[in-house]
N, CA, C and O atoms as a GROMACS GRO file, in nm:
protein
  428
    1UNK      N    1   9.232  13.065  11.070
    1UNK     CA    2   9.314  12.985  11.066
    1UNK      C    3   9.347  12.925  10.945
    1UNK      O    4   9.252  12.880  10.881
    2UNK      N    5   9.504  12.909  10.880
    2UNK     CA    6   9.531  12.867  10.792
    2UNK      C    7   9.507  12.728  10.797
    2UNK      O    8   9.470  12.662  10.894
    3UNK      N    9   9.546  12.667  10.616
    3UNK     CA   10   9.543  12.523  10.604
    3UNK      C   11   9.656  12.452  10.684
    3UNK      O   12   9.628  12.337  10.720
    4UNK      N   13   9.757  12.491  10.713
    4UNK     CA   14   9.866  12.423  10.796
    4UNK      C   15   9.836  12.412  10.928
    4UNK      O   16   9.882  12.315  10.988
    5UNK      N   17   9.746  12.519  11.003
    5UNK     CA   18   9.718  12.514  11.143
    5UNK      C   19   9.600  12.422  11.146
    5UNK      O   20   9.599  12.356  11.249
    6UNK      N   21   9.465  12.388  11.035
    6UNK     CA   22   9.426  12.294  11.040
    6UNK      C   23   9.513  12.151  11.047
    6UNK      O   24   9.503  12.058  11.126
    7UNK      N   25   9.582  12.166  10.957
    7UNK     CA   26   9.646  12.014  10.953
    7UNK      C   27   9.702  11.960  11.090
    7UNK      O   28   9.711  11.843  11.128
    8UNK      N   29   9.732  12.066  11.147
    8UNK     CA   30   9.833  12.038  11.280
    8UNK      C   31   9.698  12.028  11.366
    8UNK      O   32   9.695  11.922  11.430
    9UNK      N   33   9.620  12.084  11.380
    9UNK     CA   34   9.485  12.100  11.488
    9UNK      C   35   9.441  11.920  11.480
    9UNK      O   36   9.450  11.839  11.572
   10UNK      N   37   9.396  11.898  11.344
   10UNK     CA   38   9.337  11.759  11.292
   10UNK      C   39   9.457  11.665  11.344
   10UNK      O   40   9.430  11.559  11.399
   11UNK      N   41   9.542  11.691  11.332
   11UNK     CA   42   9.687  11.564  11.344
   11UNK      C   43   9.658  11.554  11.497
   11UNK      O   44   9.642  11.438  11.535
   12UNK      N   45   9.644  11.671  11.616
   12UNK     CA   46   9.668  11.604  11.716
   12UNK      C   47   9.541  11.596  11.768
   12UNK      O   48   9.518  11.582  11.889
   13UNK      N   49   9.450  11.606  11.675
   13UNK     CA   50   9.278  11.572  11.771
   13UNK      C   51   9.267  11.399  11.715
   13UNK      O   52   9.195  11.310  11.758
   14UNK      N   53   9.350  11.397  11.624
   14UNK     CA   54   9.339  11.230  11.602
   14UNK      C   55   9.483  11.140  11.702
   14UNK      O   56   9.495  11.022  11.734
   15UNK      N   57   9.536  11.214  11.715
   15UNK     CA   58   9.644  11.144  11.784
   15UNK      C   59   9.605  11.141  11.969
   15UNK      O   60   9.638  11.044  12.038
   16UNK      N   61   9.540  11.249  12.023
   16UNK     CA   62   9.443  11.268  12.134
   16UNK      C   63   9.385  11.154  12.142
   16UNK      O   64   9.421  11.063  12.218
   17UNK      N   65   9.278  11.150  12.052
   17UNK     CA   66   9.160  11.044  12.056
   17UNK      C   67   9.185  10.902  11.980
   17UNK      O   68   9.093  10.831  11.937
   18UNK      N   69   9.333  10.871  11.969
   18UNK     CA   70   9.338  10.758  11.971
   18UNK      C   71   9.300  10.712  11.812
   18UNK      O   72   9.306  10.592  11.786
   19UNK      N   73   9.262  10.808  11.708
   19UNK     CA   74   9.223  10.785  11.585
   19UNK      C   75   9.279  10.710  11.472
   19UNK      O   76   9.215  10.641  11.392
   20UNK      N   77   9.396  10.730  11.473
   20UNK     CA   78   9.470  10.664  11.379
   20UNK      C   79   9.456  10.536  11.321
   20UNK      O   80   9.423  10.439  11.389
   21UNK      N   81   9.483  10.529  11.185
   21UNK     CA   82   9.393  10.406  11.131
   21UNK      C   83   9.488  10.402  11.014
   21UNK      O   84   9.569  10.495  11.010
   22UNK      N   85   9.494  10.272  10.877
   22UNK     CA   86   9.544  10.264  10.789
   22UNK      C   87   9.498  10.384  10.653
   22UNK      O   88   9.383  10.422  10.632
   23UNK      N   89   9.586  10.416  10.597
   23UNK     CA   90   9.569  10.492  10.474
   23UNK      C   91   9.482  10.471  10.378
   23UNK      O   92   9.440  10.565  10.310
   24UNK      N   93   9.447  10.360  10.363
   24UNK     CA   94   9.351  10.284  10.288
   24UNK      C   95   9.191  10.313  10.377
   24UNK      O   96   9.101  10.373  10.317
   25UNK      N   97   9.172  10.273  10.500
   25UNK     CA   98   9.089  10.303  10.511
   25UNK      C   99   9.024  10.483  10.550
   25UNK      O  100   8.909  10.521  10.574
   26UNK      N  101   9.104  10.531  10.546
   26UNK     CA  102   9.046  10.670  10.573
   26UNK      C  103   9.050  10.707  10.429
   26UNK      O  104   8.962  10.792  10.414
   27UNK      N  105   9.104  10.687  10.327
   27UNK     CA  106   9.035  10.677  10.186
   27UNK      C  107   8.932  10.672  10.140
   27UNK      O  108   8.885  10.752  10.060
   28UNK      N  109   8.870  10.552  10.196
   28UNK     CA  110   8.747  10.478  10.209
   28UNK      C  111   8.690  10.592  10.274
   28UNK      O  112   8.609  10.660  10.211
   29UNK      N  113   8.721  10.622  10.394
   29UNK     CA  114   8.572  10.727  10.459
   29UNK      C  115   8.601  10.857  10.375
   29UNK      O  116   8.502  10.924  10.348
   30UNK      N  117   8.707  10.896  10.337
   30UNK     CA  118   8.689  11.030  10.267
   30UNK      C  119   8.590  10.994  10.148
   30UNK      O  120   8.509  11.084  10.124
   31UNK      N  121   8.582  10.872  10.062
   31UNK     CA  122   8.523  10.846   9.944
   31UNK      C  123   8.348  10.839  10.005
   31UNK      O  124   8.250  10.881   9.944
   32UNK      N  125   8.350  10.783  10.124
   32UNK     CA  126   8.203  10.782  10.134
   32UNK      C  127   8.142  10.871  10.228
   32UNK      O  128   8.031  10.850  10.277
   33UNK      N  129   8.230  10.992  10.262
   33UNK     CA  130   8.186  11.111  10.306
   33UNK      C  131   8.098  11.198  10.191
   33UNK      O  132   7.993  11.259  10.204
   34UNK      N  133   8.192  11.176  10.064
   34UNK     CA  134   8.209  11.250   9.960
   34UNK      C  135   8.022  11.196   9.901
   34UNK      O  136   7.930  11.271   9.869
   35UNK      N  137   8.023  11.095   9.904
   35UNK     CA  138   7.916  11.002   9.902
   35UNK      C  139   7.800  11.071   9.944
   35UNK      O  140   7.708  11.110   9.872
   36UNK      N  141   7.813  11.087  10.106
   36UNK     CA  142   7.671  11.161  10.136
   36UNK      C  143   7.679  11.305  10.153
   36UNK      O  144   7.595  11.364  10.222
   37UNK      N  145   7.782  11.371  10.090
   37UNK     CA  146   7.719  11.508  10.044
   37UNK      C  147   7.612  11.455   9.916
   37UNK      O  148   7.490  11.464   9.929
   38UNK      N  149   7.656  11.417   9.832
   38UNK     CA  150   7.555  11.393   9.666
   38UNK      C  151   7.494  11.337   9.761
   38UNK      O  152   7.554  11.427   9.820
   39UNK      N  153   7.408  11.252   9.875
   39UNK     CA  154   7.312  11.237   9.908
   39UNK      C  155   7.220  11.310   9.980
   39UNK      O  156   7.099  11.289   9.981
   40UNK      N  157   7.308  11.437  10.067
   40UNK     CA  158   7.223  11.532  10.090
   40UNK      C  159   7.203  11.630   9.961
   40UNK      O  160   7.100  11.697   9.963
   41UNK      N  161   7.274  11.644   9.869
   41UNK     CA  162   7.216  11.720   9.748
   41UNK      C  163   7.094  11.678   9.672
   41UNK      O  164   6.996  11.751   9.655
   42UNK      N  165   7.106  11.550   9.627
   42UNK     CA  166   6.988  11.480   9.647
   42UNK      C  167   6.830  11.525   9.681
   42UNK      O  168   6.728  11.568   9.628
   43UNK      N  169   6.901  11.471   9.840
   43UNK     CA  170   6.794  11.513   9.917
   43UNK      C  171   6.723  11.684   9.906
   43UNK      O  172   6.602  11.702   9.903
   44UNK      N  173   6.797  11.765   9.902
   44UNK     CA  174   6.799  11.873   9.887
   44UNK      C  175   6.720  11.933   9.746
   44UNK      O  176   6.675  12.048   9.740
   45UNK      N  177   6.716  11.857   9.661
   45UNK     CA  178   6.691  11.920   9.490
   45UNK      C  179   6.508  11.794   9.484
   45UNK      O  180   6.429  11.789   9.389
   46UNK      N  181   6.499  11.723   9.608
   46UNK     CA  182   6.390  11.600   9.538
   46UNK      C  183   6.436  11.536   9.405
   46UNK      O  184   6.368  11.533   9.302
   47UNK      N  185   6.564  11.484   9.419
   47UNK     CA  186   6.639  11.417   9.304
   47UNK      C  187   6.649  11.480   9.202
   47UNK      O  188   6.638  11.429   9.090
   48UNK      N  189   6.670  11.594   9.224
   48UNK     CA  190   6.707  11.702   9.075
   48UNK      C  191   6.564  11.766   9.047
   48UNK      O  192   6.564  11.875   8.989
   49UNK      N  193   6.436  11.707   9.085
   49UNK     CA  194   6.323  11.758   9.066
   49UNK      C  195   6.270  11.882   9.094
   49UNK      O  196   6.166  11.922   9.042
   50UNK      N  197   6.356  11.966   9.199
   50UNK     CA  198   6.299  12.086   9.245
   50UNK      C  199   6.448  12.164   9.250
   50UNK      O  200   6.561  12.114   9.242
   51UNK      N  201   6.410  12.296   9.267
   51UNK     CA  202   6.555  12.430   9.308
   51UNK      C  203   6.614  12.359   9.466
   51UNK      O  204   6.567  12.295   9.560
   52UNK      N  205   6.734  12.415   9.428
   52UNK     CA  206   6.793  12.343   9.525
   52UNK      C  207   6.718  12.414   9.686
   52UNK      O  208   6.686  12.532   9.683
   53UNK      N  209   6.701  12.354   9.785
   53UNK     CA  210   6.677  12.374   9.930
   53UNK      C  211   6.759  12.333  10.001
   53UNK      O  212   6.774  12.210   9.999
   54UNK      N  213   6.846  12.415  10.092
   54UNK     CA  214   6.933  12.370  10.147
   54UNK      C  215   6.913  12.353  10.296
   54UNK      O  216   6.840  12.424  10.366
   55UNK      N  217   6.977  12.263  10.331
   55UNK     CA  218   6.901  12.184  10.459
   55UNK      C  219   7.036  12.226  10.567
   55UNK      O  220   7.127  12.301  10.531
   56UNK      N  221   7.027  12.155  10.725
   56UNK     CA  222   7.124  12.146  10.797
   56UNK      C  223   7.269  12.053  10.777
   56UNK      O  224   7.383  12.054  10.825
   57UNK      N  225   7.208  11.990  10.695
   57UNK     CA  226   7.264  11.840  10.721
   57UNK      C  227   7.406  11.863  10.627
   57UNK      O  228   7.514  11.827  10.674
   58UNK      N  229   7.394  11.940  10.458
   58UNK     CA  230   7.518  11.937  10.448
   58UNK      C  231   7.642  12.030  10.478
   58UNK      O  232   7.750  12.022  10.418
   59UNK      N  233   7.612  12.122  10.582
   59UNK     CA  234   7.723  12.207  10.670
   59UNK      C  235   7.804  12.060  10.712
   59UNK      O  236   7.918  12.030  10.679
   60UNK      N  237   7.717  11.984  10.789
   60UNK     CA  238   7.783  11.886  10.857
   60UNK      C  239   7.878  11.772  10.760
   60UNK      O  240   7.977  11.711  10.802
   61UNK      N  241   7.840  11.766  10.673
   61UNK     CA  242   7.895  11.644  10.571
   61UNK      C  243   7.990  11.692  10.509
   61UNK      O  244   8.067  11.609  10.461
   62UNK      N  245   8.017  11.827  10.488
   62UNK     CA  246   8.111  11.944  10.449
   62UNK      C  247   8.245  11.903  10.533
   62UNK      O  248   8.359  11.868  10.501
   63UNK      N  249   8.181  11.923  10.652
   63UNK     CA  250   8.298  11.912  10.751
   63UNK      C  251   8.305  11.790  10.732
   63UNK      O  252   8.417  11.793  10.681
   64UNK      N  253   8.282  11.702  10.730
   64UNK     CA  254   8.331  11.544  10.746
   64UNK      C  255   8.425  11.503  10.625
   64UNK      O  256   8.508  11.412  10.633
   65UNK      N  257   8.399  11.590  10.497
   65UNK     CA  258   8.478  11.583  10.366
   65UNK      C  259   8.624  11.627  10.452
   65UNK      O  260   8.722  11.563  10.489
   66UNK      N  261   8.576  11.795  10.466
   66UNK     CA  262   8.715  11.854  10.470
   66UNK      C  263   8.833  11.778  10.578
   66UNK      O  264   8.956  11.779  10.568
   67UNK      N  265   8.721  11.695  10.713
   67UNK     CA  266   8.857  11.664  10.779
   67UNK      C  267   8.904  11.540  10.737
   67UNK      O  268   9.014  11.497  10.773
   68UNK      N  269   8.792  11.453  10.628
   68UNK     CA  270   8.872  11.315  10.601
   68UNK      C  271   8.980  11.335  10.524
   68UNK      O  272   9.066  11.247  10.519
   69UNK      N  273   8.996  11.460  10.449
   69UNK     CA  274   9.069  11.503  10.312
   69UNK      C  275   9.200  11.566  10.419
   69UNK      O  276   9.315  11.532  10.391
   70UNK      N  277   9.177  11.652  10.534
   70UNK     CA  278   9.285  11.677  10.630
   70UNK      C  279   9.355  11.538  10.621
   70UNK      O  280   9.451  11.519  10.546
   71UNK      N  281   9.296  11.433  10.711
   71UNK     CA  282   9.378  11.337  10.781
   71UNK      C  283   9.423  11.253  10.664
   71UNK      O  284   9.541  11.219  10.677
   72UNK      N  285   9.363  11.206  10.545
   72UNK     CA  286   9.428  11.157  10.437
   72UNK      C  287   9.550  11.245  10.429
   72UNK      O  288   9.662  11.195  10.436
   73UNK      N  289   9.531  11.388  10.413
   73UNK     CA  290   9.679  11.460  10.310
   73UNK      C  291   9.810  11.418  10.442
   73UNK      O  292   9.928  11.387  10.424
   74UNK      N  293   9.718  11.437  10.602
   74UNK     CA  294   9.834  11.426  10.677
   74UNK      C  295   9.928  11.295  10.701
   74UNK      O  296  10.041  11.298  10.750
   75UNK      N  297   9.842  11.152  10.648
   75UNK     CA  298   9.883  11.040  10.668
   75UNK      C  299   9.964  11.029  10.551
   75UNK      O  300  10.040  10.933  10.564
   76UNK      N  301   9.983  11.099  10.421
   76UNK     CA  302  10.068  11.116  10.349
   76UNK      C  303  10.171  11.240  10.353
   76UNK      O  304  10.263  11.272  10.276
   77UNK      N  305  10.125  11.290  10.460
   77UNK     CA  306  10.273  11.438  10.450
   77UNK      C  307  10.268  11.497  10.393
   77UNK      O  308  10.370  11.565  10.381
   78UNK      N  309  10.146  11.536  10.300
   78UNK     CA  310  10.138  11.678  10.196
   78UNK      C  311  10.070  11.770  10.251
   78UNK      O  312   9.967  11.754  10.316
   79UNK      N  313  10.125  11.872  10.226
   79UNK     CA  314  10.116  12.023  10.262
   79UNK      C  315  10.011  12.045  10.184
   79UNK      O  316  10.030  12.037  10.062
   80UNK      N  317   9.859  12.082  10.240
   80UNK     CA  318   9.765  12.090  10.127
   80UNK      C  319   9.767  12.257  10.090
   80UNK      O  320   9.705  12.291   9.989
   81UNK      N  321   9.818  12.334  10.149
   81UNK     CA  322   9.860  12.509  10.097
   81UNK      C  323   9.903  12.475  10.015
   81UNK      O  324   9.839  12.503   9.914
   82UNK      N  325  10.030  12.397   9.992
   82UNK     CA  326  10.091  12.404   9.879
   82UNK      C  327  10.012  12.288   9.792
   82UNK      O  328   9.983  12.348   9.689
   83UNK      N  329   9.969  12.174   9.782
   83UNK     CA  330   9.906  12.118   9.688
   83UNK      C  331   9.801  12.209   9.649
   83UNK      O  332   9.790  12.173   9.532
   84UNK      N  333   9.725  12.293   9.661
   84UNK     CA  334   9.620  12.388   9.611
   84UNK      C  335   9.697  12.453   9.550
   84UNK      O  336   9.723  12.406   9.439
   85UNK      N  337   9.774  12.600   9.591
   85UNK     CA  338   9.851  12.631   9.507
   85UNK      C  339   9.893  12.592   9.392
   85UNK      O  340   9.878  12.668   9.297
   86UNK      N  341   9.966  12.444   9.371
   86UNK     CA  342  10.017  12.390   9.252
   86UNK      C  343   9.846  12.394   9.176
   86UNK      O  344   9.822  12.458   9.074
   87UNK      N  345   9.770  12.335   9.230
   87UNK     CA  346   9.635  12.331   9.148
   87UNK      C  347   9.577  12.452   9.052
   87UNK      O  348   9.526  12.447   8.940
   88UNK      N  349   9.602  12.543   9.124
   88UNK     CA  350   9.534  12.683   9.112
   88UNK      C  351   9.653  12.733   8.978
   88UNK      O  352   9.611  12.797   8.882
   89UNK      N  353   9.792  12.697   8.990
   89UNK     CA  354   9.853  12.750   8.921
   89UNK      C  355   9.817  12.653   8.788
   89UNK      O  356   9.803  12.716   8.683
   90UNK      N  357   9.803  12.541   8.783
   90UNK     CA  358   9.761  12.422   8.690
   90UNK      C  359   9.646  12.478   8.637
   90UNK      O  360   9.656  12.486   8.515
   91UNK      N  361   9.535  12.523   8.680
   91UNK     CA  362   9.430  12.539   8.602
   91UNK      C  363   9.433  12.686   8.543
   91UNK      O  364   9.364  12.716   8.447
   92UNK      N  365   9.528  12.786   8.613
   92UNK     CA  366   9.542  12.897   8.569
   92UNK      C  367   9.594  12.912   8.428
   92UNK      O  368   9.543  13.004   8.363
   93UNK      N  369   9.709  12.821   8.353
   93UNK     CA  370   9.752  12.801   8.267
   93UNK      C  371   9.642  12.747   8.162
   93UNK      O  372   9.628  12.788   8.046
   94UNK      N  373   9.568  12.645   8.226
   94UNK     CA  374   9.494  12.577   8.142
   94UNK      C  375   9.414  12.709   8.058
   94UNK      O  376   9.415  12.734   7.937
   95UNK      N  377   9.343  12.782   8.171
   95UNK     CA  378   9.238  12.862   8.131
   95UNK      C  379   9.330  12.960   8.012
   95UNK      O  380   9.322  12.957   7.889
   96UNK      N  381   9.403  13.029   8.085
   96UNK     CA  382   9.514  13.118   8.014
   96UNK      C  383   9.522  13.035   7.845
   96UNK      O  384   9.498  13.113   7.753
   97UNK      N  385   9.552  12.892   7.805
   97UNK     CA  386   9.583  12.870   7.700
   97UNK      C  387   9.467  12.830   7.569
   97UNK      O  388   9.481  12.796   7.451
   98UNK      N  389   9.329  12.862   7.676
   98UNK     CA  390   9.197  12.823   7.653
   98UNK      C  391   9.139  12.735   7.538
   98UNK      O  392   9.084  12.746   7.428
   99UNK      N  393   9.197  12.614   7.654
   99UNK     CA  394   9.197  12.482   7.599
   99UNK      C  395   9.075  12.479   7.564
   99UNK      O  396   9.016  12.585   7.586
  100UNK      N  397   8.988  12.363   7.499
  100UNK     CA  398   8.902  12.312   7.445
  100UNK      C  399   8.811  12.248   7.552
  100UNK      O  400   8.874  12.197   7.645
  101UNK      N  401   8.686  12.240   7.559
  101UNK     CA  402   8.601  12.154   7.622
  101UNK      C  403   8.478  12.228   7.705
  101UNK      O  404   8.444  12.345   7.684
  102UNK      N  405   8.433  12.168   7.775
  102UNK     CA  406   8.327  12.218   7.874
  102UNK      C  407   8.431  12.249   7.995
  102UNK      O  408   8.537  12.194   8.024
  103UNK      N  409   8.345  12.382   8.070
  103UNK     CA  410   8.387  12.436   8.186
  103UNK      C  411   8.466  12.350   8.300
  103UNK      O  412   8.572  12.382   8.355
  104UNK      N  413   8.367  12.203   8.328
  104UNK     CA  414   8.465  12.166   8.401
  104UNK      C  415   8.617  12.084   8.347
  104UNK      O  416   8.711  12.050   8.418
  105UNK      N  417   8.603  12.069   8.219
  105UNK     CA  418   8.734  12.037   8.184
  105UNK      C  419   8.874  12.115   8.198
  105UNK      O  420   8.986  12.070   8.222
  106UNK      N  421   8.822  12.272   8.171
  106UNK     CA  422   8.929  12.356   8.178
  106UNK      C  423   8.961  12.380   8.282
  106UNK      O  424   9.077  12.421   8.287
  107UNK      N  425   8.877  12.369   8.432
  107UNK     CA  426   8.919  12.365   8.547
  107UNK      C  427   8.969  12.251   8.592
  107UNK      O  428   9.012  12.243   8.708
   0.00000   0.00000   0.00000
């Protein structure tokens, strides 16, 4: 399944189950779901004191984030595949320039 098919599938799911809500609520939901990933990572590392011990919850939390992100993109009528391609081009240009900074800054 490609990204557009996922976006279409999520849109149909939202419509079928009458889950439509304002964009602002969807963005807050996305933020909340990202926070839940952070919480699971903290739990999996015993708050940074132990090596990562992956649990089953992280997969579900990542799914929640993906769902929420797709819903936000759909509300904004944004093609996520196009968005991802634009970002990869941007990152490639930065890496070719050899920009200064941390690895995170380069990406």
